[in-house]
N, C-alpha and C positions, 0 to 999 in steps of 0.2 A: 854625588848621590844619580842614582837612575834618573832615567825622563819614567813619563806613566807616557804608556804609548798603546793605541787600537789600529789594529791592521788582521781584517776580517777581506773574506771573499764576500762580493757582496754580487747582485743583478741587477740590468741597468735599471729598473725600474724599483730598485733601494731596497731587498728581500733579499737575507742570509738565511736564508731556509725555503721549499715548494710547501704546498699544501701538504697538511696535517702531520707537521712535526710529530716525535714522541718520545718518548725511551725504546731503544736500539731502530728509531727512524728520526736520528737528530739533526738532518736535511729535509727532514718529509720528503716529496719526491723532489724534489733541487738539488738530488745527487750531483746532475751537470756542471755546478757550482765547484766543484774543488776535481775537476776534472784537467785542468792543467797542473797540479800536485803532479802526475802521470805520465803525461799525453807528451813528455819531450825525450833526451838523450840525453842529459846532463845529473846526473845523481848529485843528489843534495849534500849538503857538506852536516848536514845537519839530524834530518828525519831520514833512520833509512826506512828504502822501499821509496822514498821523491825522486822522481827524476821530472826533471822541467826543462823547459830551453833555455836556450842558452842565450837571451834575453831574461827569461823570471830568474834563471837559476841564482846570479850574483844578487838581486831585490830580496831576493826570499833568503837565502844563506842572511845574507848582511843583519839582517830584520831579528831571524831565528838566534842569531848569536848575540843578538843584544838582547835578550830574554833572562831574569836571570829568576822571576816569580812571574806566576799569571794569579788574577783574580778571574774569575769564572761568576754569573750569573746560577742560579739555583737549577732555573730551566734547561739553561745550557750540560748543565751538571748532572741531572736526572735523563734529558734527549741521548745524553752520550754515557749510558748508564754509567753514571760516578767516574766515567777515565778508570775503568777497571779495578779503581782502588792507588792511584794515581795519579797524574798530573795530564794537560793536552800537549805538552813542550815533556821534549825526555830530557833535558836538563834543568829544568827547572823547578822548580816548588810551587803548588797551586793554593790558593787562602781563595774557599768558597764564600760568597756574599750573598746570605739569605737569614731571611726572617725566621725559619720553621729551622727544624733541630734535624739536623744530620745525620739519620745512624747509621751512616758507613764510613764516617770518615778515618784514616788509614797516620799513619806518620809520616808523608810525605801531604798531606792536606792539615789546611788549618781551613775553624771555621771564625766568618767573622758575621754582625749584626747590621754595619751601617757600612756603608762607602767610603765614610772617609776613616776606620779602623782598618777595614781591608786592606787600600791601595798603604797606609802606613805600614801595615803587618810584613805587605808583600815590599816592600822597600830595603825592610830591614832585611827580609828573608834573602834579598836578592845579590845585596852585600853589593855595593854599586853600580848594576848591572841597570837593564829598564825592566820593568811594568809594565806586563800586554796586559789585555780588557778579555771580557769574552765575552758576547752578547749585546742587543740591543739594550735591556734593562740597562745593567751594567755602564757602557758606555754612557746615556743621559742620566743617571744618578750623578757617576765623574762630572763629567760637564757643568752641571749644573754648578757641584761641589769648589769649579775652578780647577778638577786637579788634573786635565788633560794636555799632556805636549806636545800630538802626534796625534793625529790620524789618519792611516792611511788604507786607501780602498784598491782593492783588486777584482777592482770592474771584470764580467765576465759579460761580454754579449749575446745577455739570457733576456726578454721578459720573463717572467714569471707569471706575474699577475694576479698573484697570490700566496699568502707566507705570513714567517715575521718578519715585518718591517726592521730595516740594522736602525731608521736616527726614530726612535718615542719620539713623545711631545716633549718639548723642551719649556722651560717657563719662562727662558731669552734667545734674543739673535748669542748665535756664537759667531765669531766672522776667522776665519781660515785662508792663510797664503799660501800659494799651493808652491810646495821647495821641488818637485820632481815626477818628471811624466815618463813614464816607461809601458810602450806598447812592444807586447811579447803575442807571440801566437795565442788565441781562445783568450786574451788576457791581457790588461792597463794598468796598470802599476802607477795610483795617482798618491803622491804623499805630503802633507796637507800640517802647519808648524798652526796652532790652535793662538790665536792673539789673544791678548791677557791688554 
């Protein structure tokens, strides 16, 4: 069975968006959080159009290749304009975690109303590959439920000061062990394992 992982670009002060995110403006004014996807010379083997640095490409592609399904939160879904009816990952199915009805669910998208069901469904869809979590609320809920195996931060050296925080309130401490740190131009990749 695959792992449950969260891999996000995050500012040094812990935001996954800048100010005023919303539909069509998923990152608000924090678009520079994804500059490292396009600032290099090495094409991604998984995501068409991504050109990463020589240091970032193997980190990004090894994680992206592991993912067989994605669980996305409702804010991420709305702000990303429903992923155009598909998934944020070119080769993975998507499970939308939402307590509200989602009128535009397509055949590549599945709706779940709680994090346990969302992750269970995603693991089935992933067929032995990993499940990626998208959104701070999804990660907080999954950590609270004890369902997360790894947290990967692609930390961008910028202080946004405002936006959507990555780590939302947790009801208990979660201990992490550092597995890998890879410095790269414009980003530092830090992979943690969740201690249980």
